[in-house]
C-alpha positions, 0 to 999 in steps of 0.5 A: 499500499503506497503512502498516497493511499494511506493518507486518503484512508485517514482522511476519509476516516477522519471526515467520517469521525467528524460528521459522527461527532457532528451529529452525535453532538446535534442529537444531544443539543436537540435532546436537551432543547426538547428537555428544556421547552418541555420543562417551561412549556408542558404539554397542554393536554393529558389524555387518558384511554378507557374502555366501557363499562365506565361510570360516567358520574365517576369521570365527571367527578375526577375533573371536579375534583382536580379543579376543586383541589386548585381552586379552594372555591366553593363559588363555581359552576361547572357547564357541559356542552355536547359537540358531537352525538351519533343517535344510531351508535350512541357515540358522543363528545362533550366538554366540561368546564366552569364559570365563576361570575353570576354574569356568565350564567345563561338561560341557554343552560337547561338541565343540571345535576349534583355531584358531592354539592357540586353543580354541574348545568348542561347547554342542550334542548335535545332529550336524546343528549340529556339521556347521555347523563341519566346515571348522574340524575339529570333534572331540567332547570326549573324556575326555583332552581335559577336562583340556587344555581346563581347563588353558586357563583360569585356576584357580579357587579352592574352585570360586569364580571368581579372574578377574573380566571382562566378555567381548565376543562376536559373533553370526554369522547366515546366511540363504541367501547373506546373512551378517551378523556382528556385534561387541559390545564387551560381550557382554551387549548381545549376549545382551540382542539375541538374547533380543529376537530370540527374543521378537519 
């Protein structure tokens, strides 16, 4: 083997070694960057896959407990909105969040139920959708119930909210035997995800 071939092999090996070290360093930097990014910007949601049979009331109570642990405030009204419903396969998706100010109460809220002294209200006029929550002891909101529900909220001043807050939220989707429950520390992320699902 002549000297020229030896030099060429050394050069090729050196280039190979250099690029291996470079890409290895790049991978390390990417790993460190992702660790830092996830620390300061944690994932917006945590999803949990469940299978039927599940206790729907228990799943809603899970969300209520998550919120109550952080807020330590009984001036709160939980609100559910069903945003997907298949009356043939009985599949559905609903979101749950909450509000704190009496000015946020609306006559569009039609039904309610109580879980461990926490009131949960529902926005719908469809008896089929109401039936989803039959195991929760759901009732239609009568005139005498309105004051009871509003009294669970912080009074507003001249119709304006007195409490500022950023609510969390949860979505719950049933598709056959599969159920996906997703908790969102920020309800805006939940609404954004719901909008994207509808517009795919």
